[in-house]
N, C-alpha and C positions, 0 to 999 in steps of 0.2 A: 340448527340441529342437523347432524349428519343423517343421511338416508341409509340407515342400517337396521332394517326390520328383521326381527328374529321370531321364530315360531316357539310359542310357549309349550307346545306338545302336551296340552291338557293340564299342565302344572300351573294353575292360576290362583291358588289360594295364598293369602298372606295371614300369618298368625302374629299378633302382637301380644307378647307375654309380659307378665309382671307390670301390667298397667292398672291404675286405680280409677274405677268409674263410679260416679255417684250422681244419679239423675242426669246423666249425660245424654245428649241428643244423638241418636245413631245417624240421623240424616246429616247433621253437621259433620260427624266423623267421616262418613263416606264422601261428602263433598270436599273435605279437607284433603283426603287421600287422593281423590280424583284430581284435585288441583296440583298436587305435588307430582303426580304421574302424568300430568298434561293430558288427561282424559276427560270425556264428558261425564257429568255427574251420574248418568244412568249406566255408565260402564263399570261402576264400583258398587258392590252390594255387601252390606253387613249380613253374614249368614249365621253368626253365633256371637253371643256376648255374655259375660259374667262380670262380677266385680273386679276380677284380676286378669281377664283374658278377652281378646277380640279375635274373631275370624272373619276375614273379608274375602270376597271373590272378585277377581278382575274379569269382567265379561268380554274378553277379547282373546282371539287366537294368536295374534301377533302384536308385538310392540317394538318401537324403535329402541335400541339398546340404551340410548341416552335418556330415555324416559324413566328408567328405573335403576340403572347401575349407580351405586354409591349414594342413593337417595335416603338411606335410613335416618341420618341425623336431621335432614330437612323435614322428613315426614314426622318424626317425633316432636320436633319443634312446633310444627303446625298443630299437632294434636294437643300440645300443652297449652295452646292459646284458647282451647275450647272449654267453656264452663262445664265443670263436673268431671274433667279429665285431668289426672295427675300422672306425670311422667317422673320416674325415679331413675337412679343410676343402674338399676337392675332391669329396666324396661328394654326389650329388644324386639326386633322384627325378624321373623323366621319365615322361610319359604322353601320350596323345592324346585328343582329344575333351573331354568334360566333366571327366574326371579330371585334365586339365592344371591345374585350379584347386587341386590338392593342393599345388602349389609356390608359391601366392600368399603374400605376407607377411600377418601378422595383420590389419593395418589395411585392406589392400586386400581381403582375404577378407571382412572384415566389411562393407565397402562393397558388394562384389559381391552378397553374400547379401541385404543390405537392398534393393538395387536389384532383384534378381531377385524378391524377395517382393512388392515394389510392383507390378512388371509382372504377376506371377502373379495378384495380387489383382484387378487391373484386367481381366485376361483372364477370370478366373472370374466376375467381376461381369457382364461382357458376355455370357458363356456362359449364365449363369442367367437372363438376360433374353430368351433366345430360346426360343420355344415353337412346337412343331409339333403339329397336331391331325390325327388320323386317324379319320374315321367308318368303321364296319365294317358288313358285312352285305350279302347279295345283294339285298335289297329296296332298299337305297340305290343300289347299283351299277346296278340295272335301272331306276331311276327310279320305282319303285312308291311309295316314300315320299320326301319331301323332307328333306334334311339341315338341320334347324333348329338342331342343337346347335353345329356348328362356327362359324357366324356369331355365335352368342350368346357362346361362349367367347372368340372372337377380339375381339369388342367389349369385353368386360369386362377382358381382359388388356391390350388396347391403351390403354384409359383409364388404366392404371397404368404406362405406358411400356414395355411389352414389345413385342418384334418377333415378330409372329405369322404363321405360314404354315399353310395348310390343305392337307393331302395328299390324294391321290386316295383315294376309298373303297376299303377293303380287303375282300377276300373272306373268307368264313368258313373260313379255312384257317390253321392254327397256324403252319406254316412261312412262309407269305407274310406274315403279320402280324409275326412275329418278325424276318423279314428287312427289312421296311420300317422297323421301329423301329430296328434296328441301323444301317441306312443313315442315318437321321436323327441318330443318335448321332455317326456319322462326319462328318456335315455340320455338327456343332457346335451342335446344339440341346440346351439344358440341361434343358428340360421337354418331355415328350412325353405327350400325352393321347389316349387312345382312347375312343370312345363306342360302346356296344353290345357284345354278345357275352359278357356276364358271367352269363348265365342258366343254367338247368338242362337245356337241350336239347343234343342232340349237336352241333348246328351252332355253339354258343357256344364260342369258342376264344381269347378275348383273355387270359384269366387264364393259360391253358396256354402261350400265346406268351410272356407276360411271364416265366413260370417258366423258360423256356429261357434267358433273358438274365440273370435273377437268381433262382437256385434258392431263395434265402432271402427272397424277396419276401413281403410281408404280404398275405394275402387272407382277411380275416374274413367270416363269413357275414352276410348281411343278412336273409335268410329261408330256411327249409328246407322242402322238400316231400317227400312220399312218392314214391319212384321208381316211376312207372307212366306209361303213355302216352308222351307226348313227353319227359317228365322222366327223363332217364337219369343225371342228376347230383343231388346232394343239395339243391341250391337255388341261390340267387343270392348272388354274392359281390362284393365291391369289391376292387380290387387296387392296391397301391402297391409299386414296386420301385425299386432304385437300381443304376445301372451307373456306377462311379466317382462323380463329383459329380452326374451327371444323374439326374433323377427321372422315373419312368414311372408314369402314373396311369391305371387302367382304370375308366371310369365306365359306368353303365348307359345304355340307349338313350333312354328317355322324357325329353323335354325338361324337364318339371317336376322330375324327379329330378336332372337335370344342374344346374339352377338351384340347388337345395338344396346340392348338392355344391360348387358354385362358391363359395358363401359361406364354406364351411369351408376350401377350398383357398387362396383369396385371403387369408384371415385368417392361416392358418398360414405360408404362404410369405412374406407381408408381414412376419411376425415373424422370418423367417430360419430357421424350424424345418422342416428337411427329414427329420425322423425318420420312416421309412416305417411303423413299427408304430403310432406315435402318430397319424399322418395317416390311415392306413387305418382304425383303430378309431374315430376321430372321424367319418369319412365313413359308416362302417357304422352308428354310433349315430344319426347324423342321419337316415339313411334309415329305420331301424327306428322311430324316434320318429314320423316322418311316417306310416308304415304303421299304427302303433297309433292315431294321431289320426284317420286316415281310418276305421279300423274302428269306433272309438267313436262317430263321427258318422254312420256308415252307417245 
């Protein structure tokens, strides 16, 4: 099955008209329809029935297009096998919204699916070519230090054909950072990069903000410290999360470390590899190697 989820936008009812029912089991009917639509039995509910009419509700917000497009004949055939259900030449399945595609004939359904896939691929390609960068930290907001990371990231991505936007610097606030990233997702950015705020101090909040949006995000340690003084967390981490198809990357603040990370990011994204665990571990490994090199040459 192709991975082509579509939102039903609340149009989830199916009406089966001109069907003949006599002592039919509504449970069997809902199970049969669930089977055709490749759903769990509990995802289909009969909400109304008469001797000539059935109304069912699909208890899902999204479906894969292949689960329903062109499935009317198969659905009616399955229903005809149920005791007490009679299907005639006048029996038809009706719906609204995306589920209307259930009544397409096989060839037209195949054509619609192929066209939808092409359009979806084009939209996804454009989506993954849009990047938004957020520098973080009070020192950037106050103008104490210059944001040298965002122009660097912008330049390197634009060389490769990306559409890049630099957001306003974000405060050291978990809620504010998460909210800004979420807004960027709604604006259609497929890649979001933050810089700064991945350290061990109380003010460092970008990893925590990312965890709000993707609780399973990858955040391996780059270096660990003893918790004392300003260090209230175990050390410095790197973060990579996913929300749908969008990728969120939390980088450190020092520009030389951002440069090292960019090499890894551009290489992995260039290969089309968006695995968050792989990318996060590669970034952490790169930074660890540089720290070891510096220590050995100190």
